[in-house]
VOTI-530147 format. One line per field, with one value per residue (C-alpha): z, x, y; residue in three letters; residue number from 1. Coordinates in nm, 2 decimals, always signed. Each point is the difference from the previous one (the first is absolute). Layout:
// VOTI-530147
c3 = c(Z, ...) .
c1 = c(X, ...) .
c2 = c(Y, ...) .
residu = c(Ala, ...) .
num = c(NUM, ...) .
END
This chain:
// VOTI-530147
c3 = c(+1.23, -0.24, -0.36, -0.23, -0.25, -0.37, -0.06, +0.25, -0.02, +0.22, -0.24, -0.31, +0.14, +0.10, -0.34, -0.17, +0.21, -0.07, -0.38, +0.02, +0.11, -0.36, -0.17, +0.16, -0.19, -0.34, -0.06, +0.06, -0.25, -0.26, +0.05, -0.07, -0.32, -0.10, +0.08, -0.18, -0.31, +0.02, +0.00, -0.31, -0.18, +0.03, -0.04, -0.27, -0.20, +0.30, +0.10, +0.35, +0.06, -0.15, +0.24, +0.30, -0.10, -0.03, +0.35, +0.16, -0.18, +0.11, +0.37, -0.05, -0.19, +0.27, +0.24, -0.24, -0.12, +0.36, +0.14, +0.11, +0.21, +0.15, +0.10, +0.17, +0.20, +0.09, +0.12, +0.18, +0.18, +0.08, +0.13, +0.20, +0.37, -0.11, -0.33, -0.11, +0.09, -0.18, -0.31, -0.01, +0.04, -0.28, -0.23, +0.05, -0.07, -0.31, -0.15, +0.08, -0.11, -0.33, -0.06, +0.08, -0.21, -0.31, +0.09, +0.05, -0.36, -0.14, -0.16, -0.09, -0.08, -0.37, -0.01, +0.13, -0.32, -0.24, -0.22, +0.04, +0.30, +0.20, +0.32, +0.19, +0.32, +0.27, -0.14, -0.35, -0.16, -0.26, +0.07, -0.18, +0.19, -0.11, +0.16, +0.33, +0.08, +0.04, +0.13, +0.36, +0.14, -0.31, +0.03, -0.16, +0.23, -0.03, -0.10, +0.31, +0.00, +0.33, +0.13, +0.06, +0.20, +0.21, +0.06, +0.09, +0.23, +0.20, +0.01, +0.14, +0.25, +0.13, +0.04, +0.17, +0.25, +0.09, +0.02, +0.08, +0.36, -0.07, +0.25, -0.01, -0.19, +0.19, +0.12, -0.29, -0.24, +0.24, -0.25, -0.21, +0.29, +0.00, -0.31, -0.18, -0.01, -0.21, -0.33, +0.04, +0.04, -0.29, -0.22, +0.09, -0.05, -0.33, -0.14, +0.12, -0.14, -0.33, -0.04, +0.07, -0.25, -0.26, +0.02, +0.02, -0.15, -0.37, +0.05, +0.17, -0.26, -0.28, +0.16, +0.05, -0.36, -0.12, +0.22, -0.11, -0.36, +0.07, +0.16, -0.30, -0.24, +0.21, -0.19, -0.28, +0.19, +0.30, -0.07, +0.24, +0.25, +0.12, +0.11, +0.13, +0.24, +0.10, +0.07, +0.20, +0.20, +0.08, +0.16, +0.18, +0.17, +0.11, +0.33, +0.12, -0.10, -0.23, -0.34, -0.01, -0.03, -0.34, -0.12, +0.08, -0.21, -0.29, +0.02, +0.08, -0.11, -0.33, +0.10, -0.15, -0.31, -0.11, -0.23, -0.15, -0.04, -0.36, +0.01, +0.21, +0.25, +0.15, -0.33, +0.05, +0.36, +0.10, +0.22, +0.17, +0.09, -0.10, +0.15, -0.13, -0.33, -0.08, +0.07, -0.22, -0.27, -0.03, +0.02, -0.29, -0.20, +0.05, -0.09, -0.31, -0.12, +0.06, -0.19, -0.30, +0.03, -0.07, -0.10, +0.34, +0.17, -0.16, +0.07, +0.37, +0.03, -0.14, +0.15, +0.36, +0.22, +0.35, +0.29, -0.06, +0.37, +0.13, -0.20, +0.15, +0.34, -0.13, -0.14, +0.33, +0.21, -0.22, -0.10, +0.17, +0.35, -0.01, -0.13, +0.30, +0.24, -0.14, +0.02, +0.37, +0.06, -0.15, +0.23, +0.32, +0.23, -0.13, +0.34, +0.04, -0.36, +0.08, +0.27, -0.25, -0.29, +0.09, +0.08, -0.33, -0.20, +0.14, -0.04, -0.36, -0.10, +0.15, -0.20, -0.32, +0.04, +0.14, -0.11, +0.36, +0.02, +0.35, +0.20, -0.22, -0.03, +0.37, +0.04, -0.15, +0.00, +0.32, +0.05, -0.35, -0.10, -0.30, -0.14, +0.04, -0.19, -0.28, +0.00, -0.03, -0.30, -0.16, +0.05, -0.18, -0.29, -0.01, -0.03, -0.27, -0.22, -0.08, -0.21, -0.19, -0.08, +0.01, +0.36, +0.00, +0.29, +0.34, +0.31, +0.38, +0.01, -0.19, +0.10, -0.15, -0.30, -0.07, +0.01, -0.25, -0.25, -0.21, -0.03, -0.08, -0.27, -0.15, -0.02, -0.20, +0.28, -0.03, -0.07, +0.30, +0.21, -0.15, +0.06, +0.36, +0.06, -0.15, +0.21, +0.32, -0.07, -0.07, +0.31, +0.22, -0.11, +0.06, +0.34, +0.11, -0.09, +0.11, +0.34, +0.05, -0.10, +0.22, +0.30, +0.01, -0.12, +0.26, +0.27, +0.03, +0.29, -0.20, +0.17, +0.11, +0.01, +0.21, +0.30, -0.18, +0.12, +0.09, +0.37, +0.00, -0.12, +0.26, +0.27, -0.14, +0.06, +0.37, +0.05, +0.26, -0.05, +0.28, -0.17, -0.33, +0.17, +0.16, -0.34, -0.14, +0.29, +0.16, +0.01, -0.15, -0.35, -0.29, +0.01, +0.37, -0.06, -0.29, +0.23, +0.24, -0.28, -0.07, +0.36, +0.15, -0.05, +0.14, -0.26, -0.30, -0.17, -0.32, -0.16, -0.37, -0.27, -0.38, -0.22, +0.17, +0.28, +0.35, +0.03, +0.35, +0.15, +0.35, +0.26, +0.09, -0.28, +0.25, +0.17, -0.32, -0.01, -0.23, -0.33, +0.14, +0.24, -0.28, -0.21, +0.29, -0.04, -0.38, -0.14, -0.31, +0.06, +0.20, -0.12, +0.26, -0.08, +0.29, +0.16, -0.30, +0.02, -0.28, +0.07, -0.32, +0.05, -0.36, -0.09, +0.37, +0.11, -0.01, +0.21, +0.26, +0.00, +0.07, +0.29, +0.15, -0.03, +0.17, +0.30, +0.01) .
c1 = c(+7.61, -0.23, +0.09, -0.20, -0.18, +0.03, -0.37, -0.25, -0.29, -0.22, +0.04, -0.06, -0.31, -0.14, +0.08, -0.17, -0.31, -0.01, +0.03, -0.27, -0.25, +0.03, +0.04, -0.33, -0.19, +0.14, -0.25, -0.28, +0.15, +0.05, -0.36, -0.13, +0.20, -0.12, -0.37, +0.03, +0.14, -0.26, -0.28, +0.16, +0.05, -0.36, -0.15, +0.23, -0.30, -0.16, +0.14, -0.12, +0.16, +0.33, -0.02, -0.07, +0.28, +0.25, -0.09, +0.04, +0.33, +0.13, -0.06, +0.26, +0.23, -0.02, +0.15, +0.27, +0.11, +0.05, +0.17, +0.31, -0.22, -0.18, +0.33, +0.11, -0.32, +0.00, +0.36, -0.02, -0.32, +0.13, +0.34, -0.10, -0.10, -0.33, -0.13, -0.17, +0.30, +0.24, -0.22, -0.04, +0.38, +0.07, -0.24, +0.18, +0.33, -0.14, -0.13, +0.32, +0.26, -0.17, -0.05, +0.36, +0.16, -0.18, +0.10, +0.37, +0.03, -0.21, -0.25, -0.34, -0.33, +0.04, +0.33, -0.17, -0.20, +0.25, +0.16, +0.38, +0.01, +0.32, +0.14, +0.33, +0.10, +0.17, +0.33, -0.08, -0.10, -0.28, -0.30, -0.34, -0.29, -0.23, +0.22, +0.07, -0.30, -0.37, -0.30, -0.08, -0.31, +0.02, +0.37, +0.31, +0.21, +0.27, -0.16, +0.05, -0.32, -0.10, +0.35, -0.07, -0.31, +0.21, +0.26, -0.26, -0.18, +0.32, +0.07, -0.34, +0.00, +0.35, -0.03, -0.34, +0.13, +0.29, -0.16, -0.37, +0.07, +0.25, -0.03, +0.33, -0.10, -0.02, -0.33, -0.03, +0.00, -0.18, -0.28, +0.23, +0.09, -0.12, -0.17, +0.00, +0.38, -0.01, -0.10, +0.29, +0.26, -0.16, +0.04, +0.37, +0.07, -0.20, +0.25, +0.30, -0.14, -0.10, +0.36, +0.14, -0.25, +0.08, +0.36, -0.03, -0.34, +0.09, +0.28, -0.25, -0.27, +0.25, +0.06, -0.37, -0.08, +0.26, -0.14, -0.36, +0.11, +0.17, -0.32, -0.21, +0.25, +0.06, -0.27, +0.26, +0.33, -0.09, -0.35, +0.02, +0.28, -0.11, -0.36, +0.12, +0.26, -0.26, -0.28, +0.22, +0.17, -0.33, -0.14, +0.33, -0.02, -0.36, +0.08, +0.19, -0.27, +0.25, -0.16, -0.16, +0.35, +0.02, -0.36, -0.08, +0.28, -0.09, -0.37, -0.02, +0.32, +0.19, +0.21, -0.30, -0.02, -0.14, -0.30, -0.16, -0.38, -0.10, -0.38, -0.29, -0.01, +0.34, +0.18, +0.36, +0.01, +0.29, -0.06, +0.27, +0.04, -0.17, -0.34, -0.09, +0.18, -0.23, -0.32, +0.12, +0.12, -0.32, -0.22, +0.20, -0.05, -0.37, -0.02, +0.22, -0.21, -0.33, +0.14, +0.09, +0.37, +0.10, +0.36, +0.05, -0.17, +0.22, +0.32, -0.10, -0.09, +0.33, +0.24, -0.11, +0.00, -0.13, -0.07, +0.30, +0.08, -0.35, -0.18, +0.22, -0.13, -0.36, +0.09, +0.16, -0.30, -0.26, +0.17, +0.32, -0.08, -0.35, +0.15, +0.24, -0.29, -0.20, +0.31, +0.05, -0.37, +0.03, +0.30, -0.20, -0.04, -0.32, -0.17, +0.06, -0.08, -0.35, +0.11, +0.23, -0.24, -0.15, +0.35, +0.15, -0.31, -0.04, +0.38, +0.00, -0.31, +0.15, +0.31, -0.20, -0.22, +0.24, +0.35, +0.12, +0.22, +0.16, -0.26, +0.06, +0.37, +0.06, -0.17, +0.32, +0.26, +0.18, -0.12, +0.11, +0.28, +0.13, -0.35, -0.02, +0.33, -0.13, -0.32, +0.20, +0.19, -0.32, -0.14, +0.30, -0.07, -0.36, +0.14, +0.24, -0.29, -0.09, +0.32, -0.11, -0.37, -0.24, -0.12, -0.07, -0.24, +0.00, -0.21, +0.02, -0.22, -0.27, -0.28, +0.19, +0.10, -0.36, -0.08, +0.28, -0.10, -0.23, +0.28, +0.25, -0.21, -0.09, +0.38, +0.05, +0.16, -0.23, +0.29, +0.18, -0.30, +0.00, +0.38, -0.05, -0.27, +0.22, +0.30, -0.22, -0.12, +0.36, +0.14, -0.28, +0.08, +0.37, -0.05, -0.23, +0.23, +0.32, -0.14, -0.16, +0.32, +0.23, -0.22, -0.02, +0.36, +0.16, -0.27, -0.06, -0.23, -0.25, -0.33, -0.19, +0.28, +0.30, -0.10, -0.07, -0.36, -0.24, -0.09, -0.30, +0.24, +0.26, -0.26, -0.12, +0.36, -0.06, +0.08, -0.23, -0.21, +0.18, +0.34, -0.14, -0.10, +0.34, +0.17, -0.20, +0.12, -0.33, -0.37, -0.21, -0.05, +0.22, +0.17, +0.09, +0.15, +0.21, +0.12, +0.11, +0.18, +0.19, +0.12, -0.26, -0.09, +0.33, +0.19, -0.19, +0.16, -0.21, -0.28, -0.09, -0.13, +0.01, -0.23, +0.09, +0.25, -0.02, +0.32, +0.12, +0.31, +0.08, +0.26, +0.12, -0.05, +0.08, -0.33, -0.20, -0.16, +0.11, -0.17, -0.20, -0.17, -0.08, -0.15, -0.23, -0.12, -0.06, +0.32, +0.13, +0.36, +0.24, +0.30, +0.25, +0.28, +0.16, -0.29, -0.22, -0.28, -0.23, -0.29, -0.18, -0.38, -0.11, -0.26, -0.12, +0.34, -0.12, -0.31, +0.22, +0.23, -0.30, -0.12, +0.35, +0.03, -0.34, +0.13, +0.33) .
c2 = c(+1.24, -0.17, -0.02, +0.22, -0.22, +0.07, -0.09, +0.13, -0.25, +0.21, +0.30, -0.21, -0.16, +0.34, +0.14, -0.29, +0.05, +0.37, -0.07, -0.26, +0.27, +0.13, -0.33, -0.12, +0.27, -0.10, -0.29, +0.25, +0.24, -0.27, -0.11, +0.35, +0.01, -0.34, +0.08, +0.33, -0.17, -0.27, +0.26, +0.17, -0.33, -0.11, +0.35, +0.15, +0.11, +0.18, +0.34, -0.03, -0.33, +0.13, +0.30, -0.22, -0.24, +0.28, +0.13, -0.34, -0.06, +0.34, -0.10, -0.27, +0.22, +0.26, -0.25, -0.12, +0.34, +0.12, -0.31, +0.21, +0.23, -0.30, -0.16, +0.33, +0.02, -0.37, -0.01, +0.34, -0.12, -0.35, +0.12, +0.30, -0.01, +0.17, -0.12, +0.32, +0.22, -0.23, -0.02, +0.38, +0.06, -0.26, +0.18, +0.33, -0.17, -0.16, +0.33, +0.19, -0.25, -0.06, +0.38, +0.08, -0.28, +0.14, +0.36, -0.09, -0.11, +0.28, -0.24, +0.15, -0.16, +0.09, -0.19, -0.32, -0.02, +0.15, -0.26, -0.02, +0.24, -0.03, +0.15, -0.04, -0.17, +0.20, -0.14, +0.13, -0.33, +0.04, -0.23, -0.04, +0.15, -0.28, -0.27, +0.17, +0.22, -0.03, +0.21, -0.05, +0.19, +0.22, +0.10, -0.14, -0.23, -0.26, -0.33, -0.20, -0.20, -0.15, +0.05, +0.36, -0.11, -0.23, +0.27, +0.26, -0.24, -0.06, +0.37, +0.08, -0.28, +0.05, +0.37, -0.04, -0.25, +0.22, +0.34, -0.05, +0.09, +0.27, +0.29, +0.20, +0.30, +0.34, +0.13, +0.23, -0.30, -0.24, -0.04, -0.22, -0.23, -0.36, -0.15, +0.34, -0.02, -0.31, +0.16, +0.26, -0.28, -0.20, +0.31, +0.02, -0.37, +0.01, +0.25, -0.20, -0.33, +0.17, +0.13, -0.35, -0.16, +0.26, -0.11, -0.38, -0.09, +0.06, -0.26, -0.24, +0.07, -0.08, -0.34, -0.06, +0.11, -0.25, -0.28, +0.08, -0.02, -0.33, -0.13, +0.12, -0.17, -0.31, -0.18, -0.01, +0.01, -0.22, -0.14, -0.29, +0.06, +0.35, -0.10, -0.33, +0.16, +0.26, -0.25, -0.24, +0.27, +0.16, -0.32, -0.07, +0.34, -0.06, -0.19, +0.31, +0.24, +0.18, -0.08, +0.34, +0.15, -0.18, +0.02, +0.36, +0.16, -0.24, +0.06, +0.37, +0.18, +0.05, -0.31, -0.19, +0.21, +0.33, +0.05, +0.31, -0.03, +0.05, +0.04, +0.14, +0.28, -0.11, +0.01, +0.12, -0.11, -0.23, -0.30, -0.21, -0.36, -0.33, +0.06, +0.35, -0.08, -0.30, +0.20, +0.28, -0.23, -0.21, +0.32, +0.14, -0.32, +0.01, +0.37, -0.03, -0.30, +0.19, +0.30, -0.22, +0.07, -0.36, +0.10, +0.17, -0.29, -0.26, +0.20, +0.04, -0.37, -0.12, +0.26, +0.01, -0.32, +0.08, -0.22, -0.23, +0.04, -0.06, -0.27, -0.27, +0.09, -0.04, -0.34, -0.10, +0.12, -0.15, -0.32, -0.10, +0.10, -0.14, -0.33, +0.00, +0.07, -0.29, -0.22, +0.09, -0.07, -0.35, -0.07, +0.07, -0.30, -0.17, +0.00, +0.38, +0.12, +0.09, +0.25, +0.17, +0.03, +0.34, +0.15, -0.11, +0.09, +0.35, +0.07, -0.13, +0.20, +0.32, -0.05, -0.06, +0.30, +0.26, -0.11, +0.04, -0.31, +0.02, -0.20, -0.30, +0.04, +0.01, -0.34, -0.15, +0.27, -0.10, -0.36, -0.10, +0.24, -0.21, +0.00, +0.37, +0.04, -0.22, +0.21, +0.32, -0.14, -0.12, +0.34, +0.15, -0.24, +0.13, +0.35, -0.11, -0.12, +0.36, -0.01, -0.31, +0.05, +0.30, +0.05, +0.37, -0.01, +0.17, -0.01, -0.03, -0.31, -0.17, +0.23, +0.29, -0.22, -0.07, +0.37, +0.06, -0.27, +0.23, +0.25, -0.27, -0.16, +0.34, +0.07, -0.32, -0.20, -0.31, -0.23, +0.13, -0.10, -0.34, -0.04, +0.11, -0.27, -0.27, +0.11, +0.00, -0.36, -0.12, +0.16, -0.12, -0.36, +0.06, +0.16, -0.28, -0.29, +0.17, +0.09, -0.34, -0.18, +0.21, +0.00, -0.38, -0.06, +0.22, -0.03, +0.38, +0.09, +0.21, +0.08, -0.30, -0.25, -0.12, +0.21, +0.33, +0.02, +0.27, +0.05, -0.24, -0.28, +0.09, -0.03, -0.33, -0.12, +0.02, +0.36, +0.15, +0.30, +0.18, -0.07, +0.13, +0.33, +0.03, -0.03, +0.29, +0.22, +0.11, -0.04, +0.28, +0.14, -0.10, +0.34, -0.04, -0.34, +0.13, +0.28, -0.27, -0.19, +0.32, +0.01, +0.23, +0.37, +0.12, -0.19, +0.16, +0.30, +0.03, -0.19, +0.01, -0.23, -0.03, -0.22, -0.33, +0.07, +0.13, +0.21, +0.07, +0.16, -0.13, +0.09, -0.35, -0.26, -0.28, +0.06, -0.08, -0.34, -0.29, -0.08, -0.29, +0.24, +0.25, -0.28, -0.08, +0.36, -0.04, +0.13, -0.16, +0.09, +0.21, +0.21, +0.13, +0.24, +0.19, +0.19, -0.03, -0.27, -0.09, -0.23, -0.12, +0.01, +0.05, +0.28, +0.02, +0.14, +0.36, -0.08, -0.17, +0.31, +0.23, -0.23, +0.01, +0.38, +0.03, -0.19, +0.17) .
residu = c(Met, Ser, Lys, Lys, Lys, Phe, Val, Asn, Phe, Glu, Phe, Leu, Gln, Lys, Leu, Gly, Lys, Ala, Met, Met, Val, Val, Ile, Ala, Val, Met, Pro, Ala, Ala, Gly, Leu, Met, Ile, Ser, Leu, Gly, Ser, Met, Val, Gln, Ile, Phe, Gly, Lys, Asp, Asn, Ser, Thr, Ala, Met, Trp, Ile, Gly, Asn, Ile, Val, Ser, Asn, Ile, Gly, Trp, Gly, Val, Ile, Asn, Asn, Leu, Ser, Leu, Leu, Phe, Ala, Val, Ala, Ile, Gly, Gly, Ser, Trp, Ala, Lys, Glu, Arg, Ala, Gly, Gly, Ala, Phe, Ala, Ala, Ser, Ile, Ala, Phe, Ile, Leu, Ile, Asn, Leu, Leu, Thr, Gly, Ser, Phe, Phe, Gly, Val, Thr, Ser, Ala, Met, Leu, Thr, Ala, Glu, Gly, Ala, Thr, Thr, His, Thr, Leu, Phe, Gly, Gln, Glu, Ile, Pro, Val, Ala, Asp, Tyr, Phe, Thr, Ser, Val, Leu, Gly, Ala, Pro, Ala, Leu, Asn, Met, Gly, Val, Phe, Ile, Gly, Ile, Ile, Ser, Gly, Phe, Val, Gly, Ala, Val, Val, Tyr, Asn, Lys, Tyr, Tyr, Asn, Phe, Arg, Lys, Leu, Pro, Asp, Ala, Leu, Ser, Phe, Phe, Asn, Gly, Lys, Arg, Phe, Val, Pro, Leu, Val, Val, Met, Val, Trp, Ser, Val, Val, Ile, Ala, Ile, Val, Leu, Ala, Ile, Val, Trp, Pro, Leu, Ile, Gln, Gly, Gly, Ile, Asn, Ser, Phe, Gly, Ile, Trp, Ile, Ala, Asn, Ser, Ser, Glu, Thr, Ser, Pro, Ile, Leu, Ala, Pro, Phe, Val, Tyr, Gly, Thr, Leu, Glu, Arg, Leu, Leu, Leu, Pro, Phe, Gly, Leu, His, His, Met, Leu, Thr, Ile, Pro, Met, Asn, Tyr, Thr, Ser, Phe, Gly, Gly, Thr, Tyr, Thr, Ile, Leu, Thr, Gly, Thr, Asn, Ala, Gly, Thr, Gln, Val, Phe, Gly, Gln, Asp, Pro, Leu, Trp, Leu, Ala, Trp, Val, Thr, Asp, Leu, Val, Asn, Leu, Lys, Asn, Gln, Gly, Asp, Met, Ala, Gly, Tyr, Gln, Glu, Leu, Leu, Thr, Thr, Val, Thr, Pro, Ala, Arg, Phe, Lys, Val, Gly, Gln, Met, Ile, Gly, Ala, Thr, Gly, Leu, Leu, Ile, Gly, Ile, Gly, Val, Gly, Met, Tyr, Lys, Cys, Ile, Asp, Pro, Asp, Lys, Arg, Lys, Lys, Tyr, Thr, Ser, Met, Phe, Leu, Ser, Thr, Ile, Val, Ala, Val, Leu, Leu, Thr, Gly, Val, Thr, Glu, Pro, Leu, Glu, Phe, Met, Phe, Met, Phe, Cys, Ala, Ile, Pro, Leu, Tyr, Ile, Val, Tyr, Ala, Ile, Leu, Gln, Gly, Ile, Ala, Phe, Ala, Leu, Ala, Gly, Val, Ile, His, Leu, Arg, Leu, His, Ser, Phe, Gly, Asn, Leu, Glu, Leu, Ile, Ser, Arg, Leu, Pro, Met, Ser, Phe, Ser, Ala, Gly, Leu, Gly, Trp, Asp, Val, Phe, Asn, Phe, Val, Ile, Cys, Val, Ile, Val, Phe, Phe, Val, Val, Gly, Tyr, Phe, Val, Ser, Lys, Phe, Met, Ile, Lys, Lys, Phe, Asn, Phe, Ala, Thr, Pro, Gly, Arg, Leu, Gly, Asn, Tyr, Ile, Asp, Asp, Asp, Val, Gln, Ser, Glu, Asp, Val, Ser, Glu, Asp, Gln, Gly, Lys, Ala, Lys, Thr, Gly, Ala, Ala, Gly, Ser, Lys, Ala, Glu, Arg, Ile, Ile, Ala, Leu, Leu, Gly, Gly, Arg, Glu, Asn, Ile, Val, Asp, Val, Asp, Ala, Cys, Met, Thr, Arg, Leu, Arg, Val, Thr, Val, Lys, Asn, Pro, Asp, Leu, Val, Ala, Glu, Leu, Ser, Asp, Trp, Lys, Asn, Glu, Gly, Ala, Leu, Gly, Leu, Val, Arg, Lys, Asp, Thr, Gly, Ile, Gln, Ala, Ile, Tyr, Gly, Pro, Lys, Ala, Asp, Val, Ile, Lys, Ser, Asp, Ile, Leu, Asp, Ile, Leu) .
num = c(1, 2, 3, 4, 5, 6, 7, 8, 9, 10, 11, 12, 13, 14, 15, 16, 17, 18, 19, 20, 21, 22, 23, 24, 25, 26, 27, 28, 29, 30, 31, 32, 33, 34, 35, 36, 37, 38, 39, 40, 41, 42, 43, 44, 45, 46, 47, 48, 49, 50, 51, 52, 53, 54, 55, 56, 57, 58, 59, 60, 61, 62, 63, 64, 65, 66, 67, 68, 69, 70, 71, 72, 73, 74, 75, 76, 77, 78, 79, 80, 81, 82, 83, 84, 85, 86, 87, 88, 89, 90, 91, 92, 93, 94, 95, 96, 97, 98, 99, 100, 101, 102, 103, 104, 105, 106, 107, 108, 109, 110, 111, 112, 113, 114, 115, 116, 117, 118, 119, 120, 121, 122, 123, 124, 125, 126, 127, 128, 129, 130, 131, 132, 133, 134, 135, 136, 137, 138, 139, 140, 141, 142, 143, 144, 145, 146, 147, 148, 149, 150, 151, 152, 153, 154, 155, 156, 157, 158, 159, 160, 161, 162, 163, 164, 165, 166, 167, 168, 169, 170, 171, 172, 173, 174, 175, 176, 177, 178, 179, 180, 181, 182, 183, 184, 185, 186, 187, 188, 189, 190, 191, 192, 193, 194, 195, 196, 197, 198, 199, 200, 201, 202, 203, 204, 205, 206, 207, 208, 209, 210, 211, 212, 213, 214, 215, 216, 217, 218, 219, 220, 221, 222, 223, 224, 225, 226, 227, 228, 229, 230, 231, 232, 233, 234, 235, 236, 237, 238, 239, 240, 241, 242, 243, 244, 245, 246, 247, 248, 249, 250, 251, 252, 253, 254, 255, 256, 257, 258, 259, 260, 261, 262, 263, 264, 265, 266, 267, 268, 269, 270, 271, 272, 273, 274, 275, 276, 277, 278, 279, 280, 281, 282, 283, 284, 285, 286, 287, 288, 289, 290, 291, 292, 293, 294, 295, 296, 297, 298, 299, 300, 301, 302, 303, 304, 305, 306, 307, 308, 309, 310, 311, 312, 313, 314, 315, 316, 317, 318, 319, 320, 321, 322, 323, 324, 325, 326, 327, 328, 329, 330, 331, 332, 333, 334, 335, 336, 337, 338, 339, 340, 341, 342, 343, 344, 345, 346, 347, 348, 349, 350, 351, 352, 353, 354, 355, 356, 357, 358, 359, 360, 361, 362, 363, 364, 365, 366, 367, 368, 369, 370, 371, 372, 373, 374, 375, 376, 377, 378, 379, 380, 381, 382, 383, 384, 385, 386, 387, 388, 389, 390, 391, 392, 393, 394, 395, 396, 397, 398, 399, 400, 401, 402, 403, 404, 405, 406, 407, 408, 409, 410, 411, 412, 413, 414, 415, 416, 417, 418, 419, 420, 421, 422, 423, 424, 425, 426, 427, 428, 429, 430, 431, 432, 433, 434, 435, 436, 437, 438, 439, 440, 441, 442, 443, 444, 445, 446, 447, 448, 449, 450, 451, 452, 453, 454, 455, 456, 457, 458, 459, 460, 461, 462, 463, 464, 465, 466, 467, 468, 469, 470, 471, 472, 473, 474, 475, 476, 477, 478, 479, 480, 481, 482, 483, 484, 485, 486, 487, 488, 489, 490, 491, 492, 493, 494, 495, 496, 497, 498, 499, 500, 501, 502, 503, 504, 505, 506, 507, 508, 509, 510, 511, 512, 513, 514, 515, 516, 517, 518, 519, 520, 521, 522, 523, 524, 525, 526, 527, 528, 529, 530, 531, 532, 533, 534, 535, 536, 537, 538, 539, 540, 541, 542, 543, 544, 545, 546, 547, 548, 549, 550, 551, 552) .
END
């Protein structure tokens, strides 16, 4: 009998992929808010411009304010055997669980806005309504943030997978057999889960509230250590594809802080996590300044410190990692450097513009492990800088950063931008010299040196064309060759992709080709864990997934 593993890698990689469906839309939502604010900043004396800007901003806020529902639909659709059925079942679970958790505690809509309103847990403990409840789809509910979306998504998908083909009802009730039986079971399970959450969630929420308060106050209690540990650990989890388990709670739940919007059409609405918090905070700063409320502006500017757990990643992607990339390029064998120029250039530009760092990180992650560890520590130091100097900026890459500059300057964050530029330059220099020194000192086989060559170079070392094709598994399209690398169609159980990784579940991992064969097919890296296989292809991973699914 095989031992049951404590951590199911296949489950975690599938969960990370499902969550990335939602995370991928966040840059677009942020861009809408930035563009809307930009229109209002430059057209503040024009009522039409203000109206248009408000509409554009609300497109982004519409996404952010409904993240929990989006998580439910994404997970339900990703996990179920039929995407539409799973998403629909998850939506039902989301609506009912939220509605019931509010009803169990007797919380009304009026109590949500009443100052000092309280209710009691099922054990009789008095709790403040404002700290434990929120409005979801117009009704009071326990304030579970995206966690309720994740829970609802699993309920919908699991119930759908188990009962979509149910056919045991008597003839008189045969109408409810099959897929029509799923909503009935979802309703039952929604009641059960709502009862369980009503019992346990107030305790969990108390812990989350305390952690969120610690995060908010850590700029005073732990200004350097907290972001350093977070930034270093986040990069160390990346090779296993598990970094989302750390970043998603920090960025999109009350673990990363809670903020109540002060101004505009969304005034009074709460947002959770580093990402929405920054957008709400900077929007309030701009609005307070435009309203002439300088006392409120100064208080908000000095009492709230967002993005402490994000700006280090921006410094790393824009400065440190680019410096390492240039250092690796300078270490390429001189006679082969020309062949690698376009590969390095395109990868570096992609990192600079989008903030997606994995394509460049996987160039040295496994072939120069000590360098990657040093990189993770330096990344942690970049995060820690937010506790030393003002670096109150946030973006998912420099394209988004540029779109947010007018809003940042209008909010009075000009010095933060200046500090960011200086940090980027310093970390670029550090990354360049550290990588160049370590690669040469320890003879790391980074791309373009010591045998770590692309396919053209391998063949130039007297490897025949036929041998090259044999390594890639089969002739034909790229998707067909990748299927061969995975051990053939019969060995493939599930195929998915996130932003940069082709994520595949296989029956027999021993049939999957080695890393060298994957590199011949353009993969930057390969992660194996039990039956879970991750091939790193960069932004084209999703296209490759679609091509494979078309063949299968």
